[in-house]
N, C-alpha and C positions, 0 to 999 in steps of 0.2 A: 504494500500500500504506500502510495506516495504521500509525503507531507505537504502542507500548504506551500512551503517554499519550493518543494520538489515539483509540484504542479506549475507554479509560477515559472520555474526554470524551464520546464518542458515547453510552456507557451513561448517563453523568451527565445528558445532555440528554434522553435518552429516558425515563428513569425517575425523574427528580426535577425539581422546579421550579427552573430556572436563575434566579439572581438578576439576571442581565443586567449591563450596565455600571454600575459604581459611581462616583459623582462623586469625583474626587480632592480631598483636603483642600487648602485654601488655605495655602500655606507660602511662605517666601522662596525666590527662585530659587537655583539651584545654587551660584553664587558670590556671592550677594548679601550683602555685609557679612561674608563668611567667607573663610577660606583653606583650602579643601578639599584633600585629598590629590590628587585627580584633577581635571584640567581637561578641557574638551571639545576641546582642541587636538589635531589629528591627529598621530599618531606616538607615540614611546616616552614613557612617563610615568616621571619620576624625582623623587626627593625626598631631600635630605640625601646626595646622591652615590649613592643606591641605586636600582636598578630596582624599580618597583612591580609585581613579578611574584609569582606564587604560589610558596610555599616548596617544595612538592613536588607529585607527581602527583595527590594527593587533596584539595588545599586550594584549588581554584578558587573554591568556594563561600565558604570562609573569607576569601579575599582580597576578594571582593565584599562580604561582611558588614563587614569592617574598614573598607573604603572608604566604605560606606554609613553606618556609624555615625560615621565621621569627618566626613562631609558634614553630619550632623545636629548634631554636638556638637564645638565647637572644642577642648574639653578632651582629646578623643581625640588630635587632632593635636598638642597641646601635650605630651601624655605620650609620644607616639612620637618627638617631637623632643627629649625629655629636658629640657624646660624646668623650672626650679626652681619648686616649688610647684604643679605641674600635678596635677590630679585623676587618681589612678591609674585607668587604663582596664582594670583587671582583671589582665592578665598582665604579665610583663616586670619584676617586682620584682627589683631587683639587677642587671638587664641594663644595662650601661653602655658597651658596645662601640660604640654608634653607632646611627643611625637604622635601618640595614639589619638589625641584630641585633634591635632592638625590633620592627620590622615583621614579621620572621620569627617571633619568639616570640609575638607577638600572634595571628598566624594559627594557630599550633599550639594556643594555648589556646582560641580560638574554635572550632576544629575539634573539640576535646574537648567543649566545652560544647554544641555544636549536634548532636552525634551520640550523645547519652546513650542513646537507644533505637534506635540504628542502627549497623551495622558501620562502623567508621571507614575500613576499606579500600575501601568503596564510595562514599566521599565523603560528602556531606550531602544528605539528602532535602529536597525543597522545603518540606515541612511542618516539618522541623527548622530550615530557614532562617527561616520565618515565626515559629516559636516563639522562636528566639534573638532576633529583632528585638523581639518583644513583651516578652521577659524582660530583655534586656540593652541595648537601644537605644531606650528610650522616646522619646527626642527625635526619632527618625526616624518615629515614628508606627507604628501596626499595619499589617501587610501581610497579604494573603490570597493563596492559591495559586489561579491560574486555569489549568487545563489547556487545552491547545490541540490541536485536530484540524487539523493543517496540510494534510491531504488534502481538507478541506472548504473551498472558497473562502469560503463564508459565515462559517464559524467563524473562519478565519484573519483575515478582514477585520474581524470584530467584535473580536478580540483586538488587532489593530493599532490600532483606534479607541480602545480602552481604554488602551493604552500611550501613544498620542498625547495623550490627555486628561491622563494623569499627568505626562508630560514638559512639557506646556504649563503646568502649575501648579508646575513646578520640582521634581518628585519623580523621582529615579532609579528605574529599573525593572530588577531582576534578570531575566535570561533564561536558561532552561534549554534547552540544545540537545543533540543526540545523533544517533544513527543510528536503528535500530529501538528501542533502549532509550536512555534519557537518560544523558548522559555528562559534560556540561561546563556551567559557569556563566559568563556574561558579564553586563555591566550597561549598559543604555541610559542615557545621561546627559542628552542634549538632542537637539533636532531643529532646528538653526538654519536649514537650507535645505530642510526636508522629509525629508531623510535623517537617520537616527539616528546620533548619535555614540556608539559602543559600546566600552566598555573590555573588552579580551580579556586575561585575566590570565596566560595562558601566555607571551605575547609582551610583556606590560606595555605594550601599545599601545592607543591609541584609534583606531578605524577607522570610516569612513563606511559605513553599511549602509542600502541602500534597502529599506524594508519590503516593497516589491512583490516582492522576491526570495523571500519566505517561501512555501514550498510548491513552488518550482521545483526541478527535479532539479539537484544539484551546483552550486547557486548560493551558498548560505551558507558552504559548507565552506572555500573559500579565505579567507574573512574571519573566521569564528568557529571554525573547526576541524571543525565538523560541519554537516551539511546540513539537519537537521530541527529545527523548533522544537517542544518538548514542553510547555513551561509558561512562564508569566510570574508574577512576584510583583507584585501591584498594591496600592497604598496604599488603605486603607479610609477 
């Protein structure tokens, strides 16, 4: 059975000219010369004594966006750590209670910014994610939404190849998963042994995910919370 996004992807392929895989821009690797919030070490991710989890049930996308913007811009990390003279990363003005409070406040502000044309109770749409990155995280470079029909082995394999190309050039890739409808964002960080290292914001953990599991019944759920891959955000 196809998901909502799988059906939309099928219509997209049938009635429009698909652009196909886009080459990922050449950028520095994930940790090259930087101190990103997330590492690709398996297990729980912590910073400043705080778990790097989503602040509530609707901010998985916001947690991913904050982490991605921090990967691209060291000033975001400096702001979250409360370093003197750090460039303000938008929200958190006057928040001095520590890293955890600034992390939570930043997620809430990003959630508001990325859902201007979308009900906040529904989380963030993938197009809202891409728009926020374009408008608020220029250092990360623009991203585009690539819907996935995970019921089609050919389309799933093409999407996996595009994600692999992005990861190979050091670009993290947000993943949208769900059941019949999309529900949750995670982010692929790297692929050191062929498996993806994926940040799952509910648990604040990085987990190893074999992309061969995409499209298999009840395979992704234990790792990412939901079984179906709906979309990926790819660097342009």
